[in-house]
C-alpha positions as a Markdown table, in Angstrom:
| # | Residue | x | y | z |
|---|---|---|---|---|
| 1 | Met | -4.2 | -8.3 | 9.8 |
| 2 | Leu | -0.4 | -8.1 | 9.9 |
| 3 | Asp | 0.0 | -11.8 | 9.5 |
| 4 | Arg | -2.1 | -11.8 | 6.3 |
| 5 | Leu | -0.1 | -9.0 | 4.9 |
| 6 | Arg | 3.2 | -10.8 | 5.8 |
| 7 | Glu | 1.9 | -13.8 | 3.9 |
| 8 | Thr | 1.4 | -11.6 | 0.8 |
| 9 | Val | 5.0 | -10.3 | 1.2 |
| 10 | Arg | 6.3 | -13.8 | 1.4 |
| 11 | Thr | 4.5 | -14.9 | -1.8 |
| 12 | Cys | 5.3 | -11.8 | -3.9 |
| 13 | Pro | 7.8 | -12.7 | -6.6 |
| 14 | His | 9.5 | -9.3 | -6.7 |
| 15 | Gly | 9.8 | -8.8 | -2.9 |
| 16 | Leu | 8.4 | -6.3 | -0.6 |
| 17 | Val | 9.9 | -4.6 | 2.4 |
| 18 | Ala | 8.3 | -3.7 | 5.8 |
| 19 | Thr | 9.3 | -0.6 | 7.7 |
| 20 | Gly | 8.0 | 1.8 | 10.3 |
| 21 | Cys | 5.8 | 4.8 | 9.4 |
| 22 | Leu | 7.0 | 6.7 | 6.3 |
| 23 | Gly | 5.8 | 10.0 | 7.8 |
| 24 | Asp | 7.1 | 12.0 | 4.7 |
| 25 | Leu | 5.0 | 9.8 | 2.4 |
| 26 | Leu | 2.0 | 8.7 | 4.4 |
| 27 | Arg | -0.4 | 10.2 | 6.9 |
| 28 | Cys | -0.4 | 7.3 | 9.3 |
| 29 | Thr | -1.1 | 6.8 | 12.9 |
| 30 | Arg | -1.0 | 3.4 | 14.7 |
| 31 | Ala | -4.6 | 4.0 | 16.0 |
| 32 | Gly | -5.8 | 4.5 | 12.4 |
| 33 | Gly | -4.8 | 1.0 | 11.1 |
| 34 | Leu | -1.9 | -0.1 | 9.0 |
| 35 | His | -0.6 | 1.9 | 6.0 |
| 36 | Ala | 1.6 | 0.9 | 3.1 |
| 37 | Ala | 3.5 | 2.4 | 0.2 |
| 38 | Val | 3.8 | 0.0 | -2.8 |
| 39 | Gln | 5.3 | 0.5 | -6.3 |
| 40 | Pro | 5.0 | -1.7 | -9.4 |
| 41 | Cys | 8.3 | -3.0 | -10.7 |
| 42 | Ala | 9.8 | -5.0 | -13.5 |
| 43 | Lys | 11.5 | -8.4 | -12.8 |
| 44 | Asp | 14.8 | -6.6 | -12.4 |
| 45 | Arg | 13.1 | -4.5 | -9.7 |
| 46 | Thr | 13.2 | -1.2 | -11.6 |
| 47 | Ala | 10.2 | 0.9 | -11.0 |
| 48 | Ser | 7.5 | 0.7 | -13.6 |
| 49 | Gly | 4.9 | 3.0 | -12.1 |
| 50 | Pro | 4.2 | 5.5 | -9.4 |
| 51 | Val | 4.2 | 4.8 | -5.7 |
| 52 | Met | 0.7 | 4.0 | -4.4 |
| 53 | Arg | -0.3 | 4.8 | -0.9 |
| 54 | Leu | -2.6 | 2.3 | 0.8 |
| 55 | Gly | -4.5 | 2.5 | 4.1 |
| 56 | Pro | -5.8 | 2.6 | 6.5 |
| 57 | Ile | -6.0 | -1.2 | 6.5 |
| 58 | Val | -8.2 | -1.8 | 9.5 |
| 59 | Thr | -9.8 | -5.2 | 9.2 |
| 60 | Glu | -8.8 | -8.7 | 8.1 |
| 61 | Ala | -11.1 | -8.3 | 5.1 |
| 62 | Asp | -9.1 | -5.1 | 4.2 |
| 63 | Ala | -5.9 | -7.0 | 4.4 |
| 64 | Asp | -7.3 | -9.8 | 2.2 |
| 65 | Leu | -8.4 | -7.3 | -0.4 |
| 66 | Val | -5.0 | -5.6 | -0.4 |
| 67 | Gly | -3.2 | -9.0 | -0.6 |
| 68 | Ala | -5.3 | -10.2 | -3.5 |
| 69 | Trp | -4.8 | -6.9 | -5.3 |
| 70 | Leu | -1.0 | -7.0 | -4.8 |
| 71 | Arg | -0.8 | -10.7 | -6.0 |
| 72 | Ala | -2.9 | -9.8 | -9.1 |
| 73 | Gly | -0.2 | -7.2 | -10.0 |
| 74 | Met | -1.8 | -4.0 | -8.7 |
| 75 | Pro | -4.4 | -3.8 | -11.5 |
| 76 | Asp | -6.1 | -0.4 | -12.1 |
| 77 | Asp | -9.5 | -2.1 | -12.6 |
| 78 | Gly | -11.3 | -1.0 | -9.4 |
| 79 | Thr | -10.6 | -4.2 | -7.5 |
| 80 | Leu | -8.9 | -2.1 | -4.7 |
| 81 | Pro | -11.7 | 0.0 | -3.1 |
| 82 | His | -11.1 | 3.7 | -3.0 |
| 83 | Gly | -11.3 | 3.6 | 0.8 |
| 84 | Leu | -8.0 | 1.6 | 0.9 |
| 85 | Arg | -6.1 | 4.3 | -1.1 |
| 86 | Ala | -4.4 | 6.5 | 1.5 |
| 87 | Ala | -4.2 | 10.3 | 1.3 |
| 88 | Pro | -0.7 | 11.6 | 0.9 |
| 89 | Ala | 1.1 | 13.2 | 3.8 |
| 90 | Pro | 0.4 | 16.9 | 4.2 |
| 91 | Arg | 3.8 | 17.9 | 2.7 |
| 92 | His | 2.9 | 16.0 | -0.5 |
| 93 | Ala | -0.6 | 17.5 | -0.9 |
| 94 | Ala | -1.2 | 20.5 | -3.0 |
| 95 | His | -2.1 | 23.6 | -1.1 |
| 96 | Leu | -4.9 | 26.0 | -2.2 |
| 97 | Asn | -4.1 | 29.7 | -2.4 |
């Protein structure tokens, strides 16, 4: 899986960065698959939309879907299955009274 995602990173025209778990942004555990935070940007790398949380990416098929979705420009057309959109970390989730 990781090699497939690395290939996507290498072919992305605006560049992506890999890092360890972003615990303040994602609810991720190593056993739960891979997680990512991505953000659309303009050619000058200024943000052009909100951060999207992805994961868990568990299978090679998941990695292929995420890669195709990223290469297509992160379209909001349903091509990324809802199950690959990660829940925010607890401190970013609204709490009920």
